[in-house]
N, C-alpha and C positions, 0 to 999 in steps of 0.2 A: 639592657646596659641603662647607666644612669646618664642623663643628655648635660652637659657645660654649662654651666652658664656662664655667658659675655665678661670675657676684662676688661674694664673699662680702666683707659691706665689716667692717670693722675696728671690733665692738662696742667704744661710751667714749670713741670717737676719732674729735674732732671737727677738720675741714681750717680753719681760718679765712684769707682772701689778700687783703688790705689793700691801693689804691689808694693809699692818705695812710704805708702804711711809706716805712722806710728805701729805698736798692736794695740794700742788705745783707740784706734780713729775705725771706727769699724766704714766710713765711708762717708761721700760730701753730698751735698744735696744743693743744686741749683735752681735758685727758683723764680722765672716768670711771673711777674707781680699778679700785672695785668690777666693771663690766661688765669695764675692758678684762683686768683681769690671770685673769678666769677664760675672755675670750675669746683672752688670748697661752696661759691651761692648756691649753684645747681644740685648738687648733691649734700647737703649735711641735714640732719638730721637733727632737733633740737638742739639745733649751735655747735653741733662734730660730726665731722671724717673720719673713716679710721681706712686707715693705709696698710699693704703690704711693699714690704720690699723683697724683691724675689730676687733670682737668676733665670733669663731667659734658658733655650735646652742649647744656643750660641755660646751660652757663656757667660753674657749681658749684664748689668745689675738694672731694673725696672719697679717702678710705683704705682701699684693699683689699688684700686676703691678696694676696698672690703662690703660686699655687698651680706657678708652671716646677717642673718636672724635666726634669731630662736622657735622655733614649735611651740606655741604654745594652745594644748590640748585642754575641753573642757577639763577643771572640777583641778585643777594641776597649777601648780607657781608655772613661771616661766623658767624655757630651761637656761642653765648658764653653760656660756660657752667656758672649756678650761682656759686657765690661764701659767701659762710652760711658766719655769721660774728665771729669771732676767741670768743671761750668760756670764754674765762681770757683779762680782760688787757692790751693793747699795748702800753700804755703811757711809754717809756723813756725815762727819767731821764737825758742819758745823752746830749739828744738835747734839754736843756732845754737852753735856753738865760742866761748867769749871768746875765742880769738885774734884771732877775727873782728870782735867789737865792739871791741874798740883797733886794729885794723886803720882800721876806721868814723872813728872818731876823729882821725887824724891829717891834719894837715894843718887842723886849728881852732888857732884863736888865743886863745888866753890874754885876753880884755881887766880883767881884775882885776876887774870883777864879779860879785857872789856872787850866788846866789837870794836872798839876804837883799833883795840892791834890783828883784828883779820888783817891777812895781805894781799886783800885781792878788790 
């Protein structure tokens, strides 16, 4: 049987998931600044920390330090951790070229109304 690594909880960070939240809100994070800064300074590697948000057996969310490190054998490249695809679209409309925005307007007719005529 493999030995389980100790879970290092993210001090100063509280994860909250609400059933009443809109679908696009995955969870809320509350940060106690002094505690979280100390946690980050203690556990950072090259200026980074990785956290995992998980669900406890009781169904409550929590965040812990991701301590996974690749094993490197002699003569091999470092192992890469597989990255799962994001659970939601990552298209950023701000990165669309201006020409594409103009194409999206093609075919729309001007009905002679201005924005001032909208009744709200």
